[in-house]
C-alpha positions in Angstrom: 22.1 -29.6 5.7 22.5 -27.3 2.9 23.3 -23.7 3.8 20.8 -21.1 2.7 22.2 -18.2 0.8 21.9 -14.9 2.7 22.2 -11.4 1.5 24.8 -9.5 3.4 24.7 -5.7 3.8 28.3 -4.7 5.0 28.1 -1.2 6.2 31.1 -1.5 8.8 33.7 -2.5 6.3 35.3 0.1 3.9 33.8 0.1 0.2 37.4 -0.5 -1.1 37.6 -3.7 0.9 34.4 -5.3 -0.2 31.3 -4.5 -2.0 28.4 -3.2 0.1 26.0 -6.1 -0.9 26.9 -9.5 -1.5 25.5 -12.9 -1.4 27.3 -15.8 0.1 27.1 -18.5 3.1 29.3 -18.6 5.9 30.4 -22.1 4.9 31.6 -20.4 1.6 33.6 -17.8 3.3 35.3 -20.4 5.6 36.1 -22.7 2.8 37.5 -20.0 0.5 39.6 -18.8 3.4 40.8 -22.5 3.9 41.7 -22.6 0.2 43.7 -19.4 0.3 45.7 -20.8 3.2 46.4 -23.9 1.2 47.4 -22.0 -1.9 49.8 -19.8 0.3 51.4 -22.6 2.0 51.7 -24.8 -1.2 54.1 -22.1 -2.8 53.9 -23.5 -6.4 56.7 -22.4 -8.9 54.1 -20.7 -11.3 51.0 -18.8 -11.2 49.5 -21.5 -13.7 50.3 -24.2 -11.3 48.7 -22.3 -8.5 45.5 -21.9 -10.6 45.3 -25.5 -11.4 45.9 -26.4 -7.6 42.9 -24.0 -6.7 40.7 -25.2 -9.4 41.1 -28.9 -8.4 39.6 -27.8 -5.1 36.2 -27.6 -6.9 36.1 -30.7 -8.8 32.9 -32.4 -8.4 31.0 -29.3 -7.3 27.4 -28.7 -8.8 27.1 -27.1 -12.0 24.3 -24.4 -11.7 23.4 -21.9 -14.4 22.0 -18.4 -13.7 23.3 -17.9 -10.3 24.0 -14.3 -11.0 20.5 -13.3 -12.0 18.8 -11.7 -9.0 16.1 -9.6 -10.4 16.9 -5.8 -10.7 19.6 -5.9 -8.1 23.2 -7.0 -9.1 24.7 -8.2 -5.7 28.1 -9.8 -5.8 27.3 -13.5 -5.8 29.9 -15.7 -4.3 29.5 -19.7 -4.2 31.9 -22.5 -3.7 29.3 -25.2 -4.5 27.3 -23.8 -7.4 29.1 -22.7 -10.3 28.8 -22.3 -14.1 31.8 -22.1 -16.4 32.2 -18.5 -16.0 31.8 -18.2 -12.3 34.2 -21.2 -11.8 36.9 -19.3 -13.7 36.2 -16.0 -12.0 36.4 -17.5 -8.5 39.4 -19.5 -9.2 41.2 -16.3 -10.6 40.0 -14.1 -7.7 41.5 -16.7 -5.2 44.6 -17.0 -6.9 45.2 -13.1 -7.3 44.2 -12.9 -3.6 47.1 -15.5 -2.7 49.5 -13.9 -5.0 48.9 -10.7 -3.1 49.7 -12.5 0.2 46.1 -12.1 1.8 44.3 -14.7 3.7 41.2 -12.8 3.7 37.7 -13.6 2.3 36.8 -9.9 1.7 39.9 -9.6 -0.6 38.8 -12.5 -2.6 35.4 -10.4 -3.0 37.2 -7.4 -3.9 39.2 -9.2 -6.5 36.1 -11.2 -7.9 34.5 -7.7 -8.3 37.3 -6.3 -10.4 37.3 -9.3 -12.5 33.5 -9.7 -13.0 32.6 -5.8 -13.7 33.6 -3.2 -16.1 36.3 -0.8 -14.5 36.4 -3.2 -11.6 33.3 -1.8 -10.0 29.7 -3.3 -9.6 27.5 -0.6 -11.1 24.5 -2.9 -11.8 23.7 -5.5 -14.5 25.0 -3.6 -17.5 28.4 -3.3 -15.9 28.8 -7.1 -15.8 31.3 -8.2 -18.4 28.9 -10.5 -20.2 31.0 -11.1 -23.2 34.5 -12.5 -23.3 35.5 -9.7 -25.6 34.5 -7.0 -23.0 36.2 -9.1 -20.4 39.7 -8.9 -22.1 39.2 -5.2 -22.9 38.6 -4.5 -19.3 41.4 -6.7 -18.1 43.8 -4.5 -20.0 42.9 -1.7 -17.6 42.8 -3.7 -14.4 45.8 -5.9 -15.2 44.2 -9.2 -14.3 44.6 -11.2 -17.5 46.0 -10.7 -21.0 45.2 -12.4 -24.2 48.0 -14.5 -25.8 46.1 -16.0 -28.8 48.0 -13.7 -31.3 51.2 -15.5 -30.3 49.7 -18.8 -31.3 47.5 -18.0 -34.4 47.4 -15.2 -37.0 43.9 -16.1 -37.9 41.0 -14.0 -37.0 37.2 -14.2 -36.6 34.7 -11.5 -36.9 33.0 -10.7 -33.7 29.7 -8.9 -34.7 28.5 -8.9 -31.0 24.8 -8.2 -30.9 23.3 -11.5 -29.4 22.2 -10.0 -26.0 20.5 -6.9 -27.6 18.8 -9.1 -30.3 17.9 -12.0 -27.9 16.6 -10.2 -24.9 14.0 -13.0 -24.1 17.1 -15.3 -23.6 18.2 -13.2 -20.6 15.8 -13.0 -17.6 17.0 -9.6 -16.4 16.7 -8.1 -20.0 13.1 -9.5 -20.2 12.2 -8.1 -17.1 14.0 -4.6 -17.3 13.9 -4.1 -21.1 15.3 -0.5 -20.5 18.7 -2.2 -20.1 18.8 -3.4 -23.7 19.6 0.0 -25.1 22.5 0.2 -23.0 23.7 -3.3 -23.8 23.4 -2.5 -27.5 25.5 0.8 -27.1 28.2 -1.4 -25.4 28.0 -4.1 -28.0 28.5 -1.6 -31.1 32.2 -1.1 -30.8 32.6 -4.8 -31.1 30.4 -5.3 -34.2 32.9 -4.5 -37.1 36.0 -5.9 -35.6 38.0 -9.1 -35.7 39.6 -11.1 -33.0 42.5 -13.6 -33.2 41.4 -17.3 -32.7 42.9 -20.6 -33.0 40.6 -22.8 -35.3 39.8 -26.1 -33.8 41.5 -28.0 -36.8 44.8 -26.3 -35.9 44.7 -27.7 -32.3 46.9 -30.6 -31.8 46.3 -33.3 -29.1 49.5 -31.9 -27.5 48.3 -28.4 -27.4 50.8 -25.7 -28.2 54.2 -24.8 -26.4 52.5 -21.3 -25.8 49.5 -22.8 -24.0 50.5 -23.6 -20.5 48.6 -25.3 -17.7 46.4 -22.8 -15.8 45.9 -20.7 -19.0 42.2 -19.7 -19.7 40.7 -21.5 -22.6 37.7 -19.6 -24.2 35.8 -21.6 -26.9 34.7 -19.5 -29.9 31.5 -20.2 -31.7 29.8 -19.9 -35.0 26.5 -18.6 -33.3 26.0 -15.2 -35.0 26.4 -12.4 -32.5 28.3 -14.3 -29.9 32.2 -14.5 -29.4 32.5 -17.2 -26.8 30.2 -19.9 -25.4 32.3 -21.8 -22.9 35.5 -21.4 -20.8 37.7 -23.3 -18.4 41.4 -23.9 -17.8 44.1 -25.7 -19.6 45.8 -28.7 -18.1 48.0 -31.4 -19.4 48.1 -35.2 -18.6 50.8 -37.2 -20.2 51.5 -34.4 -22.7 48.0 -34.1 -23.9 45.9 -30.9 -23.6 42.6 -31.1 -21.7 39.9 -28.7 -20.3 39.1 -28.2 -16.6 35.6 -26.6 -16.5 32.2 -26.4 -15.0 30.4 -28.7 -17.6 26.6 -28.4 -18.0 26.6 -31.8 -19.7 28.3 -33.5 -16.9 26.5 -31.2 -14.2 29.6 -30.5 -12.4 33.1 -29.3 -12.3 35.3 -31.8 -14.1 38.9 -32.6 -15.4 37.6 -33.6 -18.8 38.4 -37.1 -19.8 38.7 -36.5 -23.6 41.4 -34.2 -24.9 40.5 -30.7 -25.9 40.9 -31.4 -29.6 38.1 -34.1 -29.5 36.0 -31.9 -27.2 36.1 -29.2 -29.7 35.5 -31.6 -32.8 32.4 -33.2 -31.1 30.5 -29.8 -31.3 29.8 -28.2 -34.8 29.3 -24.9 -33.1 32.5 -24.7 -31.6 35.0 -23.0 -34.1 38.1 -22.8 -32.0 39.6 -21.1 -29.0 41.2 -18.0 -27.6 43.7 -18.1 -24.8 44.3 -15.9 -21.9 47.0 -15.9 -19.2 47.0 -14.1 -15.8 49.1 -11.1 -15.5 49.7 -11.3 -11.7 
């Protein structure tokens, strides 16, 4: 029988170890600790190999959008069975970092997940969530989780012009319900409106990928939609020296190892303009 998500108020654990409020099931905590044990026992030669191994554990799990939206509250949501493209990447990274730190504790995964998902590593409500990838990479420069390597591959740039959230609040249930957040979101977008970011145009991506794109790197797909920087993300992996994407697919309704090369995946969507590439720092 499917577990019912329960809000856990943690008052006995140190705040530094885990957020005070989180939503997860006991089955999730048990499974994630099992994955941690497996990741530590496997001892892969690179962090990228560890990431791919952990990501494989979620193949076939259901794609579910909007799992982070919980009204005016912003609990730390953790699920190993209901994932979208962003929460899939975040959870895999949090598990990989915890394993790299030598921990086998679910609470440490939660702490690392908070660091990855929120500005300055702290959950201070909806507006502290790193909704844009450009916010994510800026914050990661401070927390030391990931770094962008796109500029090592391409010297081409794309205008960011971030404003989609503040100009389309009806697309975001929380902004529609709490319009007072819109102004704060707009203020956070402003520094990213007149800047450019490196990207790799899709026509420049070969079937074989690139020597600087390694298995386990994060692939973020850039878009021509005005006001947005990225619309999808997943992990790079190679089969027979061809670059593919491992991701939570809304079209397939689950986490998959894509059956078509990344080059073709990008070509099949006219809104996709290319990719940005990120690598873990741990």
